[in-house]
N, C-alpha and C positions, 0 to 999 in steps of 0.2 A: 565428585566422589573420589575417594582414595583408591589407588591400585592395590590389589591384594595378590601380587605374584610371588613375592619372596618373604618368608618369615624366618629370620635367622635366630637359632638358639645360641645362647651364651650362658655358661655356668655362672650362677650368681655369686659364687664364692671365689672367683678368679678375677681379680680387679683389672688386670691388664687386658683380658679378653672382653670383659664388659666394656671397658673404655674404648677399645678398638671397634667393637661391634656397633657402638652408637655413632660412629663416624662413617660407616660404610654405606653402600648404595642399596641395601635391602629396603623393601617397602615397610617392614616392621622388624623389630628385634624383640625376642622373647627371653627375658632373664629368668633362668631356671632355678626353682627351689626343689624340684622333684628328683629325677634320676641322677643328675650330675652332682648332687649334694648329699653327703653322708648324713645319717640321722643326727649324729652328734654335732654337726656343723649347721644344721638348719636354723636354730634360733638366732645365731649371730649373722647368718646370711640374710635373713629377712631385713635387718636394719640396713645392710649394705645395698641391697636391691632397692629399697625405698629411697635411699639417699642418691643412688645412681640415677634413678628416674626423675629426680628433681633438677638434675643438671641440664643445661642447654643441649639440645640435640636436634638433628635434622630428620630423624626417623620416628615413627610411632613406637611407643614402648609398652610392652606387655609383661605380665608376670605369669609364669607357669607355677601354679600352686600344687600341692600334693592332692591326691585323690580324695573325694568327699568321704570315703570310708575310713580314712586314716586319722590318727590323732593330731596330725599337723595342719590340716586344711584350714580350720577355723582361725588359728593364730597366724597362718600365712596371710590371710586376707586382712585381719585386723591390724597387723603390723606393717603392711605394705601399701594399702590403698590410700591415695591422696589425689589432689586435683590434677597432677601431671601424669597419672597412670592412664593410658589409653585403653587398656583391656586386660582381661584375665583369660588364660588358657587353662581349661579344666580337664585333667587327664582321667582316663578310665571312666568316662561317663556311661552309665548303664540304665538310666531311667529318667522319666520326666521329673520324678521326685528329686533327683540330684540337682536338676536345673532349677526347680522351684526354690530349693533350700539356698543355693548359692545366689540366685537372683534376689531373694528376700534379704539376705545378709548384705549384699552389695548395695541394695537400695537403702538399708538402714545406715550403712557407713557413709553413703553419699549425703544423706540428710544430715547426719551428725557433723560431717566435715565440710559442708557448704559446697558440695559438688552437685551439678545439675543431675536430677534423678534420671536414670536410664542412660547416662552419657558414657559410662564405662562398658566397653564391649565385653561380651562373654563368648568365648569360642570353645565349645566342647570338643575334646579329642575322643573319637570313637575308636577303640583299640583293643577290645576284648570280644570273645565270642558272644557274650550276652549283649554287648553294645551294638554289634552289627546285626544280630538277630532282632533286636528291639528298636532299631533305628527309627522306624515309622512312629512308634509310640513315644520315643524320646522327643521327636520333633513336633509332637502334639502338645508339648508342654505349654506353648504359647496360648493354645485354646482352652487349656484347663486351669489357667491361673485364677486365683481367687480375688485379684485386684486388677486395676486397669492402667497401671503405670506403663511407660514405654517398654516394649520388649527389647532386650539387649542382645539376644542371640541372632546374628545375621547369617552365620555360616558355621558349618562343622568342619573338622579336620580328621584325617585318617592317620592312625599310627600302626604301620605295618609290622614294626619290630615286636611290639607287645602282642599284637594280634597273632603273629606267627608263633610266638612262644606259647600263647594261651591255647591255640588249637593244635599245636604240634606239627607245624609245617615249616619247611625251609625253602623259601622261594629261590628259583634260579635267576639269572640275570634278566631274563625276559619277563619275570614276575607273573607268569601265567597263572600260578596258584592263587594270586590275589585278585584276579579279574572279577570274580563274582562279588566279593566284598566291595570292591570299588564301585561296581555298577549299582549295587544296592544303595550306597551312600549318595551317588549322583541322582538316582531316581527319587529317593526319599526326599532329598533336599528340594528338588524342583517341584515335586508333588505338594510339599508343604509351603511353597511360595517363597523359599529362601534363596540366597545366593548359591551359586555352584560351590562345591566344597574345595578344601585345600588338601593337596595330596601329601602322602607320607614322605619322610626323609629318605634320601638315598645314601647308603653306607659304604658302597664300593668305590672308594676314592680314586682308585687307579683305573677304573673302567669308564673312561670318558666317552667312548663311542656308545657303550651300552646305556650310559646316562642320557646321552642325546636321544637315543631311541625311546627310552623310558619317558622322557619329557614330551616327546611328540605323541606317544600313546596317551599320556595323561591329559594333555590339552584336548586331543581329539575325543577322548573319552568323557569329557565334561567337567574336568577340574579347572579352576581358575588360577591356581597357584600351587606352590610347594613349600613345605617346611624344609629348611636348610640346616645342616649341622657343620658346615665349613664355609668360611668366607669365599673360597674359590667357586662355590656353587651359585653364588648370587648372580653373576653375569649370565651364565647359561640359562638359569631359571627366568630371569627378567626378560631375556630375549625370547625364550621358548613360549611364554604365555602371552605373547603379542603376535598378531598375524604377520606373516612374511610379506615382503614387497610384492611377490607374485599373487598372494592371496588378496592383498589390498587392491591391486590393480583389477583383479577379476571381480571383486566385490563392487568396485566403482562402476565397472561395465554393467554389472547386473542391475544395480540401483538405477543408473541412468537410463538403461534400456527399458526397465519396467515402468519408470515414470512416463516415458514416451508412450508405452503401450497403454497404460491407464488412461492417458489423455485421449486415446483413440477408442476407449471403452473395452480394452482387452485385459485379461488377467492371467493369461497363460501364453508364454512366448519361448523362444529358443535363444540361448546365448552360449557361444562356444560349443555348440552341439549338445547342450543339455536343456531339458525342459525346465523352465523357471515359472514358479507360481509363488503365492504369498509366503509360505514357510521359508523358502530359499531366499526370498528377498529380505525377510525379517532377519535371517541369519547374516546375510551380507551387510545389512545396515548395522547390526550389532558389532561386527568386526570393525567397521569404520568408526563407530562410536568409541570402541575400546582404544583405538589408535589416537583418536582425538583427546580422550581422557589422559592417555599417557603423555601427550605433548604439553599438557598444562603444567 
């Protein structure tokens, strides 16, 4: 499985930034057709994005199209989708119907262009009051589909900037105002049997210590990665969403001690002064599995 720690945005109409982004250490790069591209430049940018994603690269390549409600979304997809596109980021997702429509169009384009059906990832951005309020219903889209092709939505992402604008709040550096929305996305994702979500970009470039604290809160709060808007964020993000050496050592102690306990017929023990039972062991094993995945 691929790691999903860092998703770096690059404006699709700035060739030097696109070229650089595709050489960096992000887990994925998102070439943008939405907020960073003016309406007058969107048609020309589609071709540039499609061509850029045909070039050799070391990272997965996504396209952020415009919202389903706009006049641009359909042509964004038709003009950019080909066999080298790994995924689509769908902004301002507000309903299961949004996902059904885009999923159907992607499936049609895959069939038409000789791409394995369901192979193009679809990552909805939940970034409006309606999207957060309806997130449970949005994630029911898989169960309400009228056909049985592979479901392409593995995870959702949070867009705090648009969400804050939509509901009229201005988060501080500790982002306490966003805690409820984030918790809803994590809970809804896991209840739907999906991967943990991807967290919102961080826009305070000069606040490195606040960013470090935000990353720690995010990982502990159930997010598996973060959207990035600057190359300098990739390193901190990649490190933050992996367990630390101390956490790994403790996880190894827990797993080893519990195996010994199970062999004795015990299922509740003490490690480092903490009671350990199955849920804690499962979490410890998940940390070890994540590190093993990162090493591949």
